[in-house]
C-alpha positions, 0 to 999 in steps of 0.5 A, a space after each residue: 770364861 770357865 777357864 778364867 774362873 778356874 784360874 782364880 778359883 781352883 774349886 770352881 768346877 766343883 761348885 755346881 756352876 755351868 756356863 750357859 752357851 747360846 748359839 743363835 740360829 734362824 727360825 723360819 716358818 714355811 707357808 704350810 706352818 703359817 697356814 696351820 698357825 692361822 687356822 689354829 688361831 681361829 679355832 681358839 677364837 684368838 682373833 682379837 689377841 696379838 699373834 705371831 702371824 700378825 707380827 711381820 717384824 718379829 717373823 722377819 727378825 727370827 728368820 734372820 736371827 743368824 745375821 742380827 744375833 744378839 742385837 735383837 732386843 725381844 720385848 715382853 710383848 714379843 715373848 707373850 705373843 710367842 707363848 700365845 701362839 704356842 698355846 693355840 697349837 696345843 691340840 694340833 697332832 699332825 706332823 705339820 702341827 708338831 713342826 710348828 710347835 717345835 719352831 715356836 719352842 725353838 724361838 722361845 728358847 733362842 730369845 729367852 737369853 736375849 730378853 733377860 736382864 743381866 748384872 754384868 755384860 762383857 763383850 769384844 763385839 765385831 767391827 763391821 760397817 753396816 754396808 758390809 752386811 747383807 741387804 736385809 740386815 743392813 736395813 734392819 740395823 739402820 732402823 733399830 740403831 739409828 744413832 749407832 749404825 755406822 758400825 756393829 761395834 757401836 750398835 753393841 754399846 747400846 745393846 749392852 746397856 739394854 741387856 743390863 739391870 739398873 746399876 748394871 755394868 757393861 765392859 766392851 772394847 770398841 773402836 774409838 771413833 764414837 768418842 769424837 766423830 760428829 756422826 756419833 754425836 747423837 749417840 754420845 749425847 745419849 750415853 753422857 746424858 743417860 748413863 755413867 762412864 766408870 772407866 776407860 782405857 783409851 788404847 789407840 792404835 797398836 793395842 793388839 800385837 796380832 793386828 799389825 799397823 794402824 788398822 784400828 784404834 780402840 778403847 776399852 770402856 766400862 759403862 754403868 746403867 746408872 747416871 749417878 755414878 760420878 767421876 770416871 777413871 780414864 787412862 790415856 795409853 795412845 802414846 804406847 807403841 805396842 800391847 806390852 807397853 800399854 799394859 805396863 802403862 795401865 798398871 803403872 797408872 793404877 799404882 801411881 795416879 800422878 803418872 801423867 796419863 791417869 785422869 779423873 773427870 765427871 762425864 758432865 764436863 763433856 757437855 761444855 764442849 760442842 759435840 760432847 766429845 769424850 775429851 777426858 783430858 781437857 782442863 778446867 780452863 779449856 772447858 771454861 773457855 768453851 762454856 763462857 767465851 764467844 765462839 768465832 761463828 757468833 762474830 764472823 761469817 766463817 767459811 772453809 774452802 779449798 783453792 783451785 
């Protein structure tokens, strides 16, 4: 990111800006540290207060922070609980007390960037089905991201929006599957109903020359944490056969909006089609047919089967 900034601004390194890089590591308390924290809690007469040892989910997430990473969304309450716990250990001078204080300080340092809201979030998240995760992480993702958990990249769409300030932007390149599949219908409806789609470069297959074949079909999307955004810009690049062609087609569309693969539409239009697919190319006539015409299932018993 710093190198990219220098490309656009030759004086960037002299402006006093430094990247803040966080590498998330697990924070795990052993039995002795837990006992000490519990003892300190009672000494400080904090029995009625929320406390780290009372927060099993937070403790488990910290112990698996190297697995769930930035998908963890620390709450204001989580941060307050860690600070309360740290305060209870102020008078501890033993080696165990020092280690417990060190771990809580590390937890606060690790979680602070995750609890912060940002103006812009940019990501190329990992593509990985939850079944490929370790058992604990797989169950955790399923619980925390119920509509998005078929793949980590779609979980990061929700996480990116959670990261942003009101009116903030999220730019991510993900698999295109969330745009159409029924398994992502609830996710799509939340996105369309609550957020804005600013632009989308629908890349399809062969978007990256380094990835051969039809391995994955992708889309690069800019979301905004603001529903009042209006019409979005959509570039249909699925017919280009390689990275260079897609890049050239995108640039041409920006210069020539009448090229045939540049679309402007309001995401509200997706609501007229069952399942709310991101069908940005659908014409007004097509949307009207879905909205006003009688569906086949309203007049007939529709069954789809296979012969033997």
